[in-house]
C-alpha positions, 0 to 999 in steps of 0.5 A: 951239508949238501949231499947228492945220493945216486940210487936214491930210490933203492933199498940202501939209497933210500935209507941213506937219504932218510939218515941224511935228512934226519941229521938235518942235511940238504939231500938231492935224491937222484934217480934215472927215471922221473917216474920214481920221484914218488918213491923218494922222501918228500923232504929231499930234492928230487932230480933225474940223472944217470950215474953213468953219464959224466955230464949228469954227474958233474951237473948234479954234484956241482954245489954239493959237499959230498956225493954218495953212490949206492947204485946197483945194476940189475941181475944180468947187467953187472957189466954196467958197474964199471962204466958207471963208476968211471963216469962217477969218478970223472964227473966229480973230478970236474967239480972237486966234490968228495965221493963215497962209493958203496961197494961189495964184500967179495974182495975183502979177505977172509980172517985167518985164511992167508989172504984168500978173498971172500969170493974165493972162499968155501961156500961162496954162493954161485949166484952172488959171483957175478955182482961180486966180480963186478964190485971187485972190478969197481974197487980197482977202478976207484983205486985207479982214480986220478990223484985229485979225486977224494974218494972212499970205498965202503965194503959192507959186511957179507950179509947186508939186509934191511933191519934195525938202526942200532947206531953201533958198528965196527970198522976195519980195512981190507979184512972181513969183520966177523963176530964171535960166531963167525958171522959178518952182518950189518943192516942197511939202516946201520950201513947208512949210519956208517956212511953219514958218520964218514960224511960228517967226520971223514976218516978215510981218504982214497982208501977202502974200509968196511963195517959190520957188527 
């Protein structure tokens, strides 16, 4: 497959690029600043582009089989997530390429809490609230995409950190997945596995799904 990854130099994006390359896919790694090209895997095709530009997204998605976006605004700039997502959707609408969006966990519902969202649950860190709210709005934007856009929105586990690639995970829909101890965790390496498994064997179309151990 030919896969374009926006946010390719980020913590998650770089792992998505590595996972895709390890499976033999042709990867176009997109970053906003060409000065970051040296951070990209040498086996990827480095391209400069802004996920917030409809023209850039359309140009870079043309000829691809799939676009994956793992972009994240810097702290204090969470408001950029909505227009960036709108631009991504508009760009792929022009080319007809499928879009996988990595979102947030805050809008998932807590198990056994009567539909209460993670972001509204007890003990949710105040410092996470701005990006969680931005991701909640991002999901609303994606769900409102025009009918012709084939998208899937992946909400990770509550705790997403660098770790090991195990290749094992569980998937769900709109409820936070927790283990027997009540923890909701997945490594960035395994979230990349989730994304590439979905890329190769699509199961989710115009819907949100989640993954955790």
